[in-house]
N, C-alpha and C positions, 0 to 999 in steps of 0.2 A: 479206731485203725492207727498204728502204727507207720512212723515216717521211715522211709525208707534213704538211704543214705546216694549224697549219687554216687556213679562205676568210677569214674575220676575223684569223689575225696575215700572211698577206699584204697583206692593204690594210694595217694601222695596220703594216709598215714601212719603204715605202719613204718612210711621212705621219711617223713620225719619220726617222727621216734628212732629208728636206727639209725634217722642222725645226729641227733643228741646223744644217744651210749656210746657213740664212734667217735665226737667230740670232746662227751665229758670222757671220755678215759683219758683224753692228755689233753690237757693246758693248754690254749697258746700260747706262743712265748713273746715276752713283751722283746721288744728295739727298736733301738732308736735310728731313726733312720737315719744314714747318710742329708747333707748337703745335698748333692746331686743326683739324693735316687731316683727321680724319678730321669733322670738322662734315658732315649732308651737302649742307649745299647747294655744298661744294664739289663732291662726286659727280657736284652736274648743269656745273656749269663745266664741271671731266674731257670729258664725255662730247659735252661742243657745245664745245672747243679744232679749230683749223681741222689739219686735215694737214699742210696744206706753211708756211712761212709766208719771206719774199721767199728765193722757189724753195730753202729748206730743208728736210729733208725731217721731220718729230713720226720720236721715239722711242721704243723702251721707259725707263721708268729705275723703280729699285729701290725706290724708295717711297710710299705712296700722294698724293692731291689734289698729283700734282709733273708735270710736261713737260721735254720740250726738245728744242732740232732743229733740224739740222746734224753732218754729225762733222770735226772732233770739233763742240764743243757751242757757235752761237750764240746760246739764246734760251737761259735756264729761268724758269721759273714753277711756284710752289707757291702754296696755295693755304690758307688757314686762320690766315697770319701777324696778328701784333693790328695792332689800324685806328691807322692813325698819330689820332694826336691833332691839334686846332688846333696849326696852325705856319702858322713865315713862311715854310716851304720851298716852292721856286717847283708851281707846283698848276696845269696846263694841264688844259681839256675837249677831249676828240675824241668827238664820236661820243653826250650825252651823257654819258661816262665820266668823272667826277672822277681825276684820276689826279698825285700828289706823287714829281718827279723832282725826286735825288739824288745829282749827277755825283758819280763817283770815274774814278780811271786803272787801269784804261781802263774799266771797266763801267759801266753805271752806271744806277740800284733807280728802276723805275716800281711806287710803288703803290697801290691805287685807295683813295680818299678818301669813306667816305660810308657804307663799305660793310661789313657786320662777319656773316660774315669775311673779311678781308682779304684780294688777290689781290697780290703782289710779282711783276715779271718784272726778271728783270736777262741785260745785255746788251750786246755792246756799240757805242758809234753809228759806229762806222766798218766796222762789220760789215754793220749791220743797221740802217739809220733809225730814229729815232726813231720817227719819226711811222708808220712801217710797222705796229713791237709795236703800238704803241695800238690803233691801224686792227684790226687781225688781229687783236688780243684778248679785244675789245671787246661781242661778241656774244656772247661763251660770260661773260664778266663782270655782265652783264646778268642770268645766271643766283638772284646778287645783289641783296638786294632794297637798293636806294639810301637811304639814315634824313638825310643828309648833304649840304650842300653849300662847294667852294668860291664862298669869297670873293676878289675882286679888292682890293687893300689901293689901288690908282687907283682905282676910280669910287668916289660915292658911296653907299656902302648904305642906307636907310630902317628906326630903329631900334625893332621893336613899340613901345609905348607900356603899357602893366602894364594 
């Protein structure tokens, strides 16, 4: 007499197979987590990230508080990096979020300024324009309270008296 499988097993087997097929198509991205990746604010940032940036889909990563878009990866984000201190590096404000930009060859790094924990985005501006990256990530990064702002060295600044 043949054995019949349980109804639960008949439902779970196709789901397990589908899961293997879906995850097998897009390998998990290996990303080094930031030192403060376990900061609870990073969880708020991660759940608010967009599903797509510049027609590149969000992919699964193997580390807490990290994200990647595109295959191969065109944009990597890590929450919990050390916030940059005062700097003379280029700082831009996009939709109320201050970012310190470090131009590399080929990858650029944009790190939030005045927010702790800081969020870092690494991307190739020839693949995804910096303006697209910063606008796309702005809503999620806004979950981290702002405590400082970039100052422009080209504008007169009023320094408060004691």
